[in-house]
C-alpha positions, -999 to 999 in steps of 0.1 A, spaced: -274 476 -417 -311 484 -418 -317 521 -413 -341 521 -384 -335 489 -354 -493 320 -239 -520 339 -199 -535 305 -200 -546 301 -235 -532 331 -254 -496 340 -260 -490 374 -245 -481 398 -272 -445 411 -267 -449 441 -290 -477 466 -284 -484 491 -312 -484 528 -305 -505 546 -331 -506 583 -340 -540 599 -350 -546 604 -386 -550 640 -399 -585 648 -413 -573 658 -447 -564 622 -456 -601 612 -456 -591 579 -442 -601 564 -409 -582 540 -386 -599 507 -378 -590 477 -357 -601 441 -358 -593 411 -335 -592 374 -339 -583 344 -317 -587 317 -342 -551 311 -354 -518 299 -338 -533 298 -303 -528 335 -299 -544 368 -303 -542 386 -337 -547 423 -341 -551 440 -374 -549 478 -376 -554 497 -409 -565 528 -426 -594 528 -450 -621 551 -464 -648 531 -446 -654 501 -424 -666 479 -452 -633 484 -470 -613 476 -439 -634 446 -430 -627 431 -465 -590 433 -459 -590 422 -423 -613 393 -430 -590 382 -458 -561 384 -434 -579 362 -408 -589 337 -434 -554 333 -447 -539 330 -412 -565 303 -404 -555 285 -436 -519 283 -425 -528 275 -389 -547 244 -400 -518 232 -422 -491 238 -395 -510 225 -365 -490 197 -349 -516 188 -322 -549 185 -341 -562 168 -373 -588 184 -394 -612 167 -418 -600 166 -453 -566 182 -445 -532 166 -444 -513 187 -420 -482 185 -399 -502 165 -373 -508 138 -398 -472 140 -410 -461 133 -374 -485 103 -370 -473 68 -369 -490 40 -388 -478 5 -378 -449 21 -361 -437 41 -391 -443 75 -406 -461 74 -439 -454 95 -470 -479 123 -468 -491 145 -498 -494 180 -484 -504 214 -496 -476 233 -514 -476 258 -485 -464 231 -462 -436 223 -486 -425 259 -489 -425 265 -451 -405 233 -445 -380 243 -472 -376 277 -455 -372 259 -422 -343 239 -436 -327 272 -448 -330 285 -412 -314 253 -399 -284 259 -420 -282 296 -412 -284 291 -375 -261 261 -373 -289 238 -364 -302 258 -335 -336 263 -353 -345 227 -360 -380 217 -368 -370 181 -363 -366 187 -325 -402 177 -317 -392 147 -298 -374 169 -272 -398 198 -274 -429 176 -269 -414 163 -236 -409 199 -223 -444 208 -236 -460 180 -217 -442 188 -184 -449 225 -188 -486 218 -194 -488 195 -164 -469 220 -142 -492 248 -152 -523 227 -146 -511 217 -111 -482 238 -99 -479 217 -67 -468 187 -86 -446 205 -112 -414 187 -120 -386 188 -146 -383 162 -174 -356 136 -165 -324 144 -184 -321 108 -194 -354 111 -212 -344 143 -230 -310 128 -240 -327 97 -255 -351 119 -274 -323 141 -287 -309 112 -306 -339 115 -329 -337 151 -341 -320 148 -375 -333 173 -400 -321 149 -427 -348 125 -417 -374 150 -430 -375 142 -467 -393 166 -490 -402 158 -525 -411 191 -541 -423 177 -574 -447 152 -557 -455 176 -529 -448 150 -502 -432 148 -468 -417 116 -454 -401 113 -419 -377 84 -422 -370 80 -384 -401 68 -365 -390 87 -334 -386 121 -351 -414 146 -347 -418 180 -363 -423 211 -342 -425 243 -361 -431 267 -332 -399 287 -339 -407 295 -374 -443 288 -386 -460 319 -372 -434 343 -385 -433 326 -419 -471 328 -421 -472 365 -412 -446 373 -438 -465 352 -465 -498 369 -457 -482 404 -458 -466 397 -491 -499 385 -506 -514 418 -495 -486 439 -508 -487 422 -542 -523 435 -544 -512 470 -536 -526 470 -500 -507 493 -477 -513 512 -445 -519 481 -424 -502 463 -396 -505 427 -384 -497 417 -349 -500 379 -345 -491 371 -309 -462 396 -309 -450 390 -345 -455 425 -359 -453 432 -396 -462 465 -411 -474 471 -447 -460 504 -458 -465 535 -437 -497 547 -420 -525 563 -438 -512 597 -430 -478 590 -444 -461 587 -410 -442 557 -398 -457 530 -376 -443 531 -341 -441 498 -321 -432 494 -285 -409 466 -274 -424 454 -241 -406 457 -209 -402 421 -198 -405 431 -162 -439 446 -170 -434 479 -152 -466 500 -155 -445 531 -152 -422 520 -179 -441 496 -202 -417 497 -231 -380 494 -233 -378 509 -267 -401 525 -293 -391 517 -329 -403 530 -363 -414 504 -389 -421 509 -425 -428 476 -445 -408 458 -418 -411 434 -389 -402 433 -352 -403 399 -334 -394 392 -298 -387 360 -280 -388 361 -242 -383 339 -212 -413 356 -195 -439 345 -221 -445 308 -216 -431 292 -185 -439 271 -154 -423 270 -120 -406 242 -103 -395 249 -67 -386 286 -68 -373 287 -104 -392 293 -136 -386 273 -168 -395 289 -201 -402 274 -235 -371 283 -255 -350 251 -254 -313 252 -261 -305 222 -283 -270 220 -268 -281 217 -232 -317 204 -238 -327 229 -211 -343 264 -213 -317 288 -226 -302 311 -201 -286 346 -203 -314 367 -217 -349 379 -207 -357 388 -243 -343 391 -278 -359 413 -303 -352 413 -341 -359 442 -365 -358 432 -402 -378 432 -434 -389 395 -431 -411 383 -402 -401 347 -409 -365 355 -406 -372 376 -375 -390 347 -359 -362 322 -365 -335 346 -354 -352 356 -322 -352 320 -311 -317 312 -324 -300 342 -309 -317 335 -276 -297 302 -275 -264 318 -284 -239 342 -269 -241 378 -282 -208 371 -301 -222 340 -317 -253 359 -327 -234 387 -342 -214 362 -363 -247 350 -379 -257 386 -385 -226 392 -405 -241 368 -431 -272 390 -434 -282 425 -442 -309 448 -429 -312 431 -395 -309 448 -361 -311 431 -327 -317 441 -291 -306 416 -264 -320 421 -229 -298 404 -204 -310 387 -172 -289 414 -154 -311 441 -170 -284 454 -193 -294 460 -229 -271 454 -258 -280 464 -294 -265 462 -328 -249 493 -341 -277 502 -365 -306 497 -340 -306 532 -327 -314 546 -362 -348 529 -358 -356 542 -324 -386 566 -321 -380 597 -300 -411 619 -296 -405 654 -308 -375 646 -330 
């Protein structure tokens, strides 16, 4: 195993970075930049550079690349001159059309199909028909809590009959996507952000850029170590948001990612019960059992997919998936408050003074 373990308009970041000061002999300075232009969430870039101009060149590149992917993967909005997932989802005369898309869309959807197979169908980008119902009821409930209601189960069951991943036909050579079932919709919320963060990080690493960390709405990916040669330290947020104990764990990351899915992030309240955004495909209801699931691994895309998938499984089922993988550690936070981790997680825990 690996040797280490939205808030109205913005997704609350589930991982907050803890940074150690740089020693003066490095002749590098720590800089921070922020953006709110991609994936409907806050993005923070922290990095070490000799001057602000050098850092800005890298951070602006990161923001531009994140925006590029955001426009392609947006399922809610069209953009002039761009065929994106919103246009792929559109119906013309009651049918989906074959859409020629950017190769990045093809690559992300191919990866999504891999994650479908890995997770036994739990991560399914073709579940948009169900997820869109929950999205609408959640938005209505947040806008007017006094009238918040649950979606009728009959409506959810009817929608669930139109979630086949096989209806998403990808022609790699022609760079086209066709949805063969008019009632199927794509929703890539469980994978697109993590896949994007990983793609951007690898683009930077290929150009020799290191000493940076990307935090895109809680999807954290580090590039190498810090400018002083020390490991990055990330805090996994306490889902009960205790000011006296803000983090459940601190973990060390070197060219690695940590991704958390939590029931406390996006939810609305019906009666006296909250209903979050992570929908179990078996029950068509918000998954129960955990407050959060955190994944430590080398690939942010994998971490994003697994954090959602394992949230919808028992610990035993999750561990069965992990047996097919290497270099992945997990922390489950139960609704009871108990914490369960994989055997190798503790090796990544940061303990001050050790």
